C-alpha positions as CSV (number, residue, x, y, z in Angstrom):
1,X,0.6,0.6,-0.2
2,X,1.8,3.4,-1.2
3,X,2.0,6.7,-0.4
4,X,-0.9,7.7,-3.1
5,X,-3.6,5.0,-1.7
6,X,-3.2,6.3,1.3
7,X,-3.7,9.5,0.5
8,X,-6.8,8.3,-1.9
9,X,-8.6,6.1,1.8
10,X,-7.9,9.1,4.5
11,X,-10.3,11.1,0.9
12,X,-13.5,8.8,0.9
13,X,-13.2,8.3,5.2
14,X,-12.2,12.2,6.0
15,X,-15.6,11.9,7.3
16,X,-14.6,8.9,9.5
17,X,-11.1,10.5,10.6
18,X,-12.0,13.1,11.3
19,X,-15.2,11.7,13.8
20,X,-11.9,9.5,15.6
21,X,-10.4,12.5,15.9
22,X,-12.9,14.2,17.5
23,X,-13.2,11.6,19.4
24,X,-9.6,11.2,20.8
25,X,-10.5,14.1,20.9
26,X,-13.2,14.7,23.9
27,X,-11.5,12.2,25.6
28,X,-8.2,13.7,26.5
29,X,-10.3,16.6,27.2
30,X,-11.9,14.5,29.8
31,X,-8.7,11.9,31.2
32,X,-7.8,15.3,31.8
33,X,-10.1,16.6,33.9
34,X,-10.6,14.5,36.3
35,X,-9.4,15.3,39.7
36,X,-6.0,13.9,40.7
37,X,-5.6,11.0,43.2
38,X,-5.0,12.0,47.0
39,X,-1.7,12.4,47.7
40,X,-0.5,9.8,51.5
41,X,-1.2,11.1,54.5
42,X,2.4,11.6,55.9
43,X,4.0,8.9,58.3
44,X,3.0,9.4,61.7
45,X,5.9,9.4,63.8
46,X,7.0,6.3,65.6
47,X,8.7,7.5,69.7
48,X,10.5,5.5,71.2
49,X,10.0,3.8,74.7
50,X,11.0,6.5,77.5
51,X,10.6,9.9,74.1
52,X,8.6,12.5,74.5
53,X,7.5,15.2,71.1
54,X,8.4,18.6,72.0
55,X,8.1,21.3,70.2
56,X,10.4,24.1,69.5
57,X,10.6,27.5,68.6
58,X,14.0,28.1,66.0
59,X,14.3,31.7,65.6
60,X,16.1,31.0,61.9
61,X,13.0,29.6,59.4
62,X,16.4,28.9,57.0
63,X,18.0,27.1,59.8
64,X,15.1,24.5,60.6
65,X,14.3,24.7,56.7
66,X,17.5,23.1,56.9
67,X,15.9,19.8,59.2
68,X,14.3,16.8,57.1
69,X,12.9,14.0,59.6
70,X,15.3,11.5,61.2
71,X,17.8,14.8,61.4
72,X,19.7,13.9,65.1
73,X,21.0,17.0,66.7
74,X,21.3,18.7,70.1
75,X,19.9,22.0,71.2
76,X,21.1,24.1,73.3
77,X,20.0,26.9,75.0
78,X,21.8,30.7,73.7
79,X,21.8,32.6,76.8
80,X,22.1,36.7,76.7
81,X,25.4,36.4,78.2
82,X,27.3,34.2,75.6
83,X,26.8,31.1,78.0
84,X,25.2,28.5,75.7
85,X,24.1,24.9,78.0
86,X,22.9,21.7,76.6
87,X,19.9,21.2,77.1
88,X,18.7,18.6,75.2
89,X,21.1,16.3,73.6
90,X,20.7,13.8,70.7
91,X,17.5,14.8,69.5
92,X,15.9,13.2,66.5
93,X,13.5,15.6,64.1
94,X,10.3,14.2,63.7
95,X,8.6,16.9,61.4
96,X,8.6,20.9,61.2
97,X,5.2,22.5,60.7
98,X,5.6,26.1,60.6
99,X,8.0,27.6,58.9
100,X,6.6,30.2,58.5
101,X,6.9,33.9,60.4
102,X,10.1,34.7,62.1
103,X,9.6,31.1,63.9
104,X,10.4,28.2,63.3
105,X,8.7,24.8,64.7
106,X,10.2,22.2,64.6
107,X,8.4,18.8,65.9
108,X,11.5,17.3,67.7
109,X,11.3,14.0,70.1
110,X,14.0,13.5,72.8
111,X,14.0,11.3,76.1
112,X,12.0,12.6,78.7
113,X,14.4,14.3,81.5
114,X,15.2,16.2,78.0
115,X,11.6,16.4,77.6
116,X,11.3,18.9,81.3
117,X,14.5,21.0,80.8
118,X,13.4,22.0,76.7
119,X,10.4,22.9,78.4
120,X,11.3,25.0,81.0
121,X,14.5,26.6,78.4
122,X,15.0,30.2,78.6
123,X,15.5,32.2,75.6
124,X,16.5,31.3,72.4
125,X,17.5,27.3,70.9
126,X,19.9,27.0,69.2
127,X,20.6,24.0,67.4
128,X,23.6,21.5,66.6
129,X,23.1,19.1,63.4
130,X,25.0,16.0,64.5
131,X,23.7,12.7,62.2
132,X,22.1,13.5,58.9
133,X,18.4,11.8,58.5
134,X,16.3,9.2,55.7
135,X,15.6,12.7,54.0
136,X,19.1,14.7,54.0
């Protein structure tokens, strides 16, 4: 079947070809309007035995944005005198629920004693990243 015979066939069946092309266009248009499947919910963080989840406020959203779930950090209380005592060691980042605004909230998992120390810490909190998590 040569090129001329294909052209001849298409000329004779012009309406059929136009109807098929129109039907395909309608099908593709309807498929593009179909709602996208919902994204699966984020996995619920698992606390190990003896751990508590504590939200901390880091005064730099840029630093908090570098954190990913699974990171291991040390948290320091930054005093006005420059002294920075360690408040929580080996804290595990669970999630970053709030990075908007002047402060950034990060949810971390710590031992219960460190959770109490974080709850009573005054002043700004600083962090040191000890180990990068699985999302880094």
